[in-house]
C-alpha positions in Angstrom: 1.8 -4.1 -56.2 5.4 -3.2 -56.3 6.9 -2.6 -59.7 10.7 -2.4 -60.1 11.9 0.8 -61.7 13.9 0.6 -64.9 17.7 0.9 -64.5 19.5 2.4 -67.4 22.8 1.2 -68.8 24.9 3.9 -67.0 23.6 3.0 -63.6 24.1 -0.7 -64.3 27.7 0.0 -65.2 28.3 2.1 -62.2 26.7 -0.5 -59.9 28.9 -3.2 -61.5 32.1 -1.1 -61.0 31.3 -0.2 -57.4 30.5 -3.9 -56.6 33.7 -5.1 -58.1 35.7 -2.4 -56.3 34.0 -3.0 -52.9 34.4 -6.8 -53.4 38.2 -6.5 -53.8 38.5 -4.1 -50.9 36.5 -6.4 -48.6 38.4 -9.4 -49.7 41.8 -7.8 -48.9 40.5 -6.5 -45.6 39.4 -10.0 -44.7 42.8 -11.4 -45.6 44.6 -8.7 -43.6 42.3 -9.3 -40.6 42.9 -13.1 -40.6 46.7 -12.7 -41.0 46.8 -10.2 -38.2 44.7 -12.4 -35.9 46.9 -15.4 -36.7 50.1 -13.4 -35.8 48.6 -12.0 -32.6 47.5 -15.5 -31.4 50.9 -16.9 -32.3 52.5 -14.2 -30.0 50.0 -15.0 -27.2 50.9 -18.7 -27.4 54.7 -18.2 -27.4 56.1 -19.9 -24.3 52.9 -21.7 -23.4 53.2 -25.4 -22.4 51.0 -27.5 -24.7 50.5 -30.1 -21.9 49.1 -27.5 -19.4 46.1 -25.3 -19.7 46.6 -21.6 -20.5 47.0 -19.2 -17.6 44.1 -16.8 -16.9 46.0 -13.9 -18.4 46.7 -15.8 -21.6 43.0 -16.9 -21.8 42.0 -13.3 -21.3 44.3 -12.2 -24.1 43.0 -14.9 -26.5 39.4 -14.0 -25.8 40.0 -10.2 -26.2 42.1 -10.5 -29.3 39.6 -13.0 -30.9 36.6 -10.8 -30.0 38.2 -7.6 -31.4 39.2 -9.3 -34.7 35.9 -11.1 -35.1 34.0 -7.9 -34.6 36.2 -6.1 -37.1 35.6 -9.0 -39.5 31.9 -8.7 -39.1 32.2 -4.9 -39.6 34.0 -5.7 -42.9 31.0 -7.9 -43.9 28.7 -5.0 -43.2 27.5 -5.6 -39.6 27.9 -2.6 -37.4 27.8 -3.9 -33.8 26.7 -7.0 -31.9 25.6 -6.5 -28.3 26.8 -9.1 -25.9 26.1 -9.8 -22.3 29.0 -10.6 -19.9 28.3 -14.2 -18.8 30.6 -16.2 -16.6 31.2 -19.6 -18.2 31.5 -21.2 -14.7 27.7 -21.0 -14.4 27.3 -23.2 -17.4 30.2 -25.6 -17.2 31.1 -26.8 -13.7 34.3 -28.5 -14.9 35.7 -25.2 -16.2 38.7 -24.1 -14.0 
C-alpha cells in the first residue's frame, strides 16, 4: 500500500511559490507565442485575394509557421516533442487541389 509522505511547511511554501512563478512564466510565454503567430500569419496573408485559394507557397508558409508555433506552444505546456508522419492530403481528400 502506498502511503504519502508528510510534507513540511517550508516545502509547501516553496512548492506554492514555484508554482505561482512557473504559472506566470507559462502564461506570458503563451501570450507571446499567440501574438507572434498572429503577426506572422497576418504577414503571410498580406496581398492574398480572399476570393481565390492561397498559392502553394503561401499554404506551405501557413503550415510551417503554424506547426512551429503549435509545437512551441505544446513545449510551453510541458510536452517535449510530437512525432508526425508526412502524409499527402491528396490521398485522403480527392477534391483538394
